[in-house]
Structures are given as C-alpha cells and as structure tokens.
C-alpha positions in Angstrom: 4.0 -5.9 -5.6 5.2 -3.3 -8.1 6.3 0.3 -7.4 3.5 1.6 -9.7 0.3 0.2 -11.2 0.9 1.6 -14.7 4.0 2.2 -16.7 5.1 3.9 -19.9 7.4 2.4 -22.5 11.0 3.0 -21.5 10.3 2.8 -17.8 11.4 -0.1 -15.5 8.8 -1.9 -13.4 10.3 -2.8 -10.0 8.7 -6.0 -8.8 9.5 -6.9 -5.3 8.3 -9.0 -2.4 8.8 -9.2 1.4 8.0 -11.8 4.0 9.4 -14.8 2.1 11.1 -16.2 5.2 11.7 -19.9 4.6 12.5 -19.5 0.9 16.0 -18.7 -0.3 14.8 -18.4 -3.9 11.6 -17.6 -5.7 10.5 -18.0 -9.3 8.6 -15.1 -10.9 6.3 -15.6 -13.9 5.1 -12.6 -15.9 2.4 -13.2 -18.5 1.1 -10.5 -20.8 -2.4 -10.0 -22.2 -2.7 -9.7 -25.0 0.3 -11.9 -25.9 1.8 -9.7 -28.6 4.9 -11.5 -29.6 6.5 -15.0 -29.4 8.2 -14.4 -26.1 5.1 -13.2 -24.3 6.2 -14.8 -21.0 8.8 -13.0 -19.1 10.1 -15.3 -16.3 12.8 -14.9 -13.7 14.0 -18.2 -12.1 15.9 -18.7 -8.9 15.7 -15.1 -7.7 17.6 -14.9 -4.4 15.7 -14.0 -1.3 17.7 -12.2 1.4 17.9 -13.2 5.0 15.0 -10.8 5.8 12.7 -12.5 3.2 13.0 -9.7 0.6 13.6 -10.0 -3.2 13.4 -7.6 -6.1 13.7 -7.7 -10.0 13.5 -5.1 -12.7 11.4 -5.5 -15.8 11.9 -3.3 -18.8 8.7 -1.9 -20.4 9.0 -1.8 -24.2 7.1 0.2 -26.8 5.2 -2.8 -27.9 3.8 -3.2 -24.4 1.4 -0.3 -24.8 -2.1 -1.5 -23.8 -0.8 -4.7 -22.2 -1.8 -6.1 -18.8 0.9 -8.0 -17.0 0.0 -10.8 -14.6 2.7 -11.7 -12.1 2.8 -14.9 -10.1 5.6 -15.6 -7.6 6.3 -19.0 -6.2 8.5 -19.9 -3.2 10.8 -22.8 -4.2 10.8 -24.3 -0.7 7.6 -23.2 1.0 5.5 -23.5 -2.3 3.7 -20.2 -1.2 2.3 -18.1 -4.1 1.5 -14.5 -4.5 0.1 -12.6 -7.5 -0.1 -9.0 -8.7 -1.1 -7.1 -11.8 0.3 -4.0 -13.5 -0.3 -2.4 -16.9 1.1 -0.3 -19.7 -2.4 1.0 -20.4 -1.7 4.6 -21.2 -3.9 4.6 -24.3 -6.9 6.6 -25.6 -9.5 5.7 -28.1 -11.3 8.1 -30.3 -14.5 7.1 -32.2 -15.4 9.3 -35.2 -17.5 9.2 -38.3 -20.2 6.9 -36.8 -23.1 6.4 -39.2 -26.0 4.1 -39.6 -29.8 3.8 -39.6 -32.1 2.3 -37.0 -32.3 -1.5 -37.5 -29.4 -1.5 -39.9 -25.6 -1.7 -39.7 -23.5 0.9 -38.1 -20.1 2.0 -39.5 -17.6 3.8 -37.4 -13.9 4.7 -37.4 -11.9 4.4 -34.2 -8.3 5.4 -33.5 -6.3 3.9 -30.7 -3.4 6.0 -29.6 -0.7 6.1 -27.0 -1.4 8.8 -24.5 -0.7 9.9 -20.9 2.8 9.4 -19.7 4.1 7.7 -22.8 7.6 7.9 -24.2 8.4 11.5 -25.2 7.8 12.0 -28.9 5.5 8.9 -29.0 2.4 10.4 -27.5 -0.6 10.2 -29.9 1.2 7.6 -32.1 -1.4 5.1 -33.4 -1.3 1.5 -32.0 -1.6 -1.5 -34.4 -2.7 -5.1 -33.8 -5.0 -4.6 -30.9 -8.5 -6.0 -30.8 -11.3 -3.4 -30.0 -14.6 -4.8 -28.8 -17.7 -2.8 -29.4 -20.8 -2.8 -27.1 -24.1 -1.1 -27.4 -26.2 -0.9 -24.3 -23.8 -3.4 -22.6 -24.4 -5.9 -25.4 -21.4 -7.1 -27.5 -22.0 -6.1 -31.2 -18.6 -6.8 -32.8 -14.9 -6.3 -32.8 -12.1 -5.2 -35.1 -8.3 -5.2 -35.1 -6.5 -1.9 -35.3 -4.1 -1.1 -38.2 -1.7 1.7 -38.9 -2.0 3.3 -42.3 1.1 4.8 -43.7 0.7 8.3 -45.1 1.8 8.7 -48.7 3.7 11.8 -49.5 
C-alpha cells in the first residue's frame, strides 16, 4: 500500500506493508508505464520485515515521472506470498485546440499535454514531451501521436 494514490514530482511515495508474519525479508518490484528511461524498474531487495510483520520503503518521484503509472509487486522471500498495488504521478491535463476537418475526410488537431494539479512549484503548466496520446472518436480508436516540446525562439 502507498500513503497516497497520486504524487507530484519531488514528493516521496511511502510504500509499506503489514501482516508479513513468517517473512523476515521481502522483495519489492516497481515497474513504470510508460517505461520512460533505461532504468524503468525500481526494485528493492531484501527489505527487512520487523517482528510485527511490517516493512516500509521510500520511493522518490522525479520530474520525468509525470504521467507515469507505477505497478508494485511485493514478494515474501520465505512464504512466497505476493501483494500488488498501483500508484501514479498523473497530475496532467490535455488541451485540444485548432481541430479542423470535413465529414468523411481527415481531421487535424493540435493537443497540448501539460503538468497540472499538485506539481512541483514553478513547473505547473510546463509541456510534457515523449508521451503517446491516443485519439478516439465515438469510442473507436482513430490514431495516436507522440508529444514534443517546441523551443521558443527569441
């Protein structure tokens, strides 16, 4: 379990468990989706379980985690029990503008994906690059695009 369901960059996710009697250690596997960098797995091995069956780890949420879903799997080293949980850094907003097209033809639109909500101070409304946006019309997939960040020229 985590202390929150959604985090902002700069925050620490506290991941903890209880009731792990019979295990003196657990392994914790954290996978991110989308996998945005080479080290997209964040694992903790041989985490000590106290005499009451409790354990806890801290996981730093980074700026590049905006829009990421984290899947956590915990495995008891002796009992082989497993538990899972999910948390996000999903404080994003999408704005679609300049949509144009004709019936039966192609549609052109511009979308902006930005950090929002409880993001890092000074970073709210910053554009987010390298995320795939999927487009649906009447619940039918019609295409996708990858976000980019254009540098403004002075």
